[in-house]
C-alpha positions in Angstrom: 72.3 222.9 43.3 73.9 221.1 46.2 76.9 220.3 44.1 77.3 224.0 43.1 77.2 225.0 46.7 79.8 222.4 47.6 82.1 223.5 44.8 81.7 227.1 45.9 82.6 226.2 49.5 85.6 224.2 48.3 86.8 227.1 46.2 86.2 229.6 49.0 88.2 227.4 51.4 91.0 226.9 48.9 91.1 230.7 48.3 91.2 231.3 52.1 94.1 228.8 52.4 95.9 230.5 49.6 95.4 233.9 51.2 96.7 232.6 54.5 99.7 230.9 52.9 100.4 234.1 50.9 100.2 236.2 54.0 102.5 233.9 56.0 105.0 234.0 53.1 104.8 237.8 52.8 105.3 238.2 56.5 108.2 235.8 56.6 109.8 237.6 53.6 109.3 240.9 55.4 110.8 239.6 58.6 113.8 238.3 56.6 114.3 241.7 55.0 114.0 243.4 58.3 116.4 241.0 59.8 118.9 241.8 57.1 118.6 245.5 57.7 121.1 245.3 60.6 124.0 244.3 58.4 125.6 245.0 55.1 127.9 242.7 53.1 131.6 243.1 53.6 133.5 244.2 50.6 135.4 241.1 49.6 137.7 243.0 47.3 138.9 245.0 50.3 139.1 241.9 52.5 140.3 239.1 50.2 140.4 236.5 53.0 138.6 233.2 53.4 135.7 232.8 55.9 136.5 230.8 59.0 135.1 227.3 58.7 132.6 226.5 61.5 134.7 223.4 62.4 137.7 225.7 63.1 136.3 227.2 66.2 137.9 230.0 68.2 137.6 230.7 72.0 134.4 232.1 73.4 135.7 235.3 75.1 132.7 235.2 77.5 134.0 232.0 79.1 136.2 233.6 81.7 133.7 236.2 82.9 131.9 235.4 86.2 128.2 234.8 85.7 126.0 234.7 88.7 123.5 231.9 88.9 120.5 233.7 87.4 117.1 232.1 88.2 115.2 230.8 85.2 114.0 233.8 83.2 115.9 236.2 85.5 118.1 238.5 83.4 120.2 241.4 84.5 118.5 244.7 85.1 119.7 245.9 81.8 118.1 248.0 79.1 119.4 249.2 75.8 117.9 252.6 75.0 120.1 253.7 72.1 120.0 252.9 68.4 121.2 249.6 66.9 124.2 250.2 64.7 124.3 248.9 61.1 127.3 246.6 61.0 129.1 244.4 58.5 128.0 240.8 58.2 131.6 239.7 58.6 134.8 241.1 60.3 138.4 240.1 60.2 139.9 237.9 62.8 143.5 238.8 63.5 146.2 236.4 64.4 148.6 237.6 67.2 152.3 237.3 66.4 154.0 236.3 69.6 157.7 237.0 70.4 160.0 234.1 69.6 163.4 233.0 71.0 163.3 235.4 74.0 166.7 235.0 75.6 168.7 237.0 78.1 170.7 238.6 75.3 167.4 239.6 73.6 166.1 241.3 76.8 169.4 243.1 77.4 169.6 244.3 73.8 166.0 245.6 74.0 166.6 247.5 77.3 169.8 249.0 76.0 168.1 250.1 72.8 165.5 252.1 74.5 166.9 252.9 77.9 170.6 253.8 78.0 172.5 256.8 79.5 173.1 258.4 76.1 169.4 258.8 75.5 168.3 260.1 78.9 169.7 261.4 82.1 166.6 260.0 83.9 166.5 256.5 82.6 169.5 254.2 82.3 169.8 250.4 82.3 173.5 249.5 82.4 174.7 246.6 80.4 175.7 244.6 83.5 172.3 244.9 85.2 171.3 241.7 87.2 169.1 239.3 85.2 166.4 237.0 86.5 163.7 235.0 84.7 160.6 233.5 86.2 158.5 231.7 83.6 157.6 234.3 81.0 158.7 237.2 83.1 162.3 238.5 82.5 163.7 241.1 84.8 166.8 243.4 84.7 167.4 245.0 88.1 169.6 247.8 89.4 169.6 249.7 92.6 167.7 252.5 90.7 165.6 250.7 88.0 163.6 247.5 87.2 163.0 246.5 83.6 160.5 243.7 83.1 159.8 242.0 79.7 157.0 239.5 79.3 158.1 236.8 76.8 154.6 235.6 75.9 153.2 239.0 74.9 156.1 241.4 74.3 154.9 243.7 77.0 157.6 245.6 78.8 157.6 247.9 81.8 160.4 250.1 83.2 160.1 251.9 86.5 162.5 254.0 88.6 162.6 253.0 92.2 161.1 255.6 94.6 164.4 255.9 96.5 166.3 256.7 93.3 164.1 259.6 92.3 165.5 263.1 92.4 162.6 264.7 94.3 159.2 263.7 95.6 156.4 266.1 96.3 152.7 266.1 97.2 152.1 269.5 95.7 150.6 269.4 92.2 152.3 272.6 91.3 155.7 270.8 91.3 154.6 268.6 88.4 154.1 269.4 84.7 150.6 270.4 83.6 148.7 267.9 81.5 149.7 269.8 78.3 153.4 269.9 79.4 153.2 266.2 80.3 151.8 265.3 76.9 154.7 267.2 75.2 157.3 265.5 77.4 155.9 262.0 76.9 155.5 262.4 73.1 159.1 263.8 72.6 160.5 261.1 74.9 158.8 258.2 73.0 159.6 259.6 69.6 163.3 260.0 70.4 163.4 256.3 71.2 161.3 255.1 68.4 158.7 253.9 70.9 155.7 255.7 69.4 154.3 253.9 66.3 152.7 255.9 63.5 149.2 254.5 64.3 149.4 255.5 67.9 147.3 258.4 69.1 146.9 260.2 72.4 144.3 258.6 74.6 144.5 260.9 77.6 146.5 262.5 80.4 145.6 262.6 84.0 146.8 263.1 87.6 147.8 259.8 89.1 147.5 260.1 92.9 150.7 262.1 93.5 150.6 261.4 97.2 151.2 257.7 96.6 152.6 257.5 93.1 154.2 260.9 92.7 153.6 261.2 89.0 151.2 262.3 86.3 150.4 259.8 83.5 150.1 260.2 79.7 149.0 257.2 77.6 148.5 256.4 74.0 146.5 253.7 72.1 145.5 252.7 68.6 142.6 251.4 66.5 142.3 248.5 64.0 140.9 250.4 61.0 137.9 252.3 62.4 137.5 250.1 65.4 138.6 250.7 69.0 140.6 248.1 70.8 139.9 246.8 74.3 142.1 244.7 76.5 145.9 244.4 76.6 148.0 244.9 73.6 147.4 248.5 72.5 148.7 250.8 75.3 151.8 252.9 75.8 152.0 254.9 79.0 154.5 257.3 80.5 154.6 258.5 84.1 156.3 261.8 84.8 157.4 263.1 88.1 158.6 266.4 89.6 160.3 268.7 87.1 159.6 266.3 84.1 161.5 263.3 85.5 160.5 260.1 83.7 159.5 257.6 86.4 157.9 254.8 84.4 157.4 253.7 80.8 155.2 250.8 79.8 154.4 249.4 76.3 151.9 246.7 75.5 151.7 246.6 71.7 151.0 243.2 70.1 152.0 242.5 66.5 149.2 240.9 64.5 148.2 239.9 60.9 144.9 239.4 59.2 143.7 235.8 59.4 140.2 235.0 58.3 136.7 236.6 58.1 134.2 235.6 60.8 130.3 236.0 60.6 128.9 238.6 63.0 125.8 238.2 65.2 123.2 240.9 65.1 123.1 243.8 67.6 119.8 242.4 69.0 121.5 239.0 69.8 124.3 240.8 71.5 121.8 242.8 73.7 120.0 239.5 74.7 123.4 237.9 75.5 124.4 240.7 77.8 121.0 240.6 79.6 121.7 237.1 80.7 125.3 237.8 81.8 127.1 236.0 78.9 129.5 238.9 78.5 133.2 239.2 78.1 133.2 242.1 80.6 130.3 243.9 82.4 131.0 246.8 84.6 127.5 248.1 84.9 123.8 247.3 84.6 121.0 249.7 84.0 120.6 251.7 80.8 123.1 251.4 77.9 122.9 254.4 75.6 125.2 253.3 72.8 126.8 250.2 71.2 129.4 249.7 68.6 131.7 247.1 67.2 135.3 247.0 68.5 138.1 244.5 68.9 139.5 242.8 72.0 143.0 241.6 72.8 142.9 238.4 74.9 145.7 237.4 77.2 146.0 233.8 76.3 144.2 233.3 73.0 146.0 233.6 69.7 143.4 235.8 68.0 142.1 239.3 68.2 138.4 239.0 68.1 135.5 241.4 67.3 133.2 242.4 70.2 130.2 244.6 70.8 131.0 247.4 73.1 128.2 249.0 75.2 128.4 252.4 76.8 126.3 253.5 79.7 125.0 256.8 81.1 128.0 256.7 83.4 130.9 257.3 80.9 133.2 255.2 83.1 131.0 252.1 82.7 131.0 249.7 79.8 130.4 246.1 78.8 131.7 243.9 76.1 130.0 240.9 74.4 131.6 238.6 71.8 130.4 239.5 68.3 131.2 236.3 66.5 128.3 234.0 65.7 128.0 231.2 68.3 128.5 228.3 65.9 132.1 229.5 65.3 133.0 229.6 69.0 134.2 226.7 71.2 131.8 225.5 73.8 132.3 226.3 77.5 132.7 222.6 78.2 135.5 222.3 75.7 137.2 225.4 77.2 136.9 224.0 80.8 138.9 221.0 79.7 141.6 223.2 78.3 141.9 225.4 81.3 141.6 222.7 84.0 
């Protein structure tokens, strides 16, 4: 009798253990499935590129961002109140193609191509303009204009000196309307082959006409469906009284697909932002939306995916690196590089 009771107890205990193990396995499987719900597999036929090896690390974009010394367990006053997006498990990393063999002749040819007297009565860089180079910054100067080309990035900026402008006014009525400004800027850029097909209008606004004396129209682009932050995707035109072109800037990096990189989950990105490990943070408080985007760095050789957070204030935003941490260089390694 005692043996039967003992056997029954052993069986009961074994069944209980099996139930507990089964429950744990079920919950772990359920958690795994839930964890997978944030992503979907990238279509490898559409992106036939290798995955970045974890030994080939890229720069952690959050390294340069100032992080205050939070006390232990003391995150930012940040809350995400929107919905997590469903994102691909991998995204393309793009390699930036930098300008090569930038010489004085190259800079003069570029200026003459886009800004010569035959193209515009307002903008003219003569062939004998004074040339000066300081590091990566190449300048052509005249009494009326300055043309600057940055050899490292391909960015250029041309502005007309204030003293050379035909007329200045603090009256908004003397300037084109936003709609007229958009038309003037678009036609001007198209005539000079300065508006690529993928560029689209980003906005038009009054610059402070009291100090700058111009309205501004600018264009940008996307990589596929993704917005781009940082330098490398902006064309802007400033327009003065009576449609006078006073400044033209173009920052438009060339790039090519490099490799696929694994993406961290939206939940991980939110936690990273809470503790200040962001690429850029212009606000705390309630973030209402988040999405994947790309970011152009100034010094790095790659265009990286990031999470972009939008806040209740439409002018506020924050960016967090989207690449899984194991594919990023440590901050210690980056400190040595930028010492």
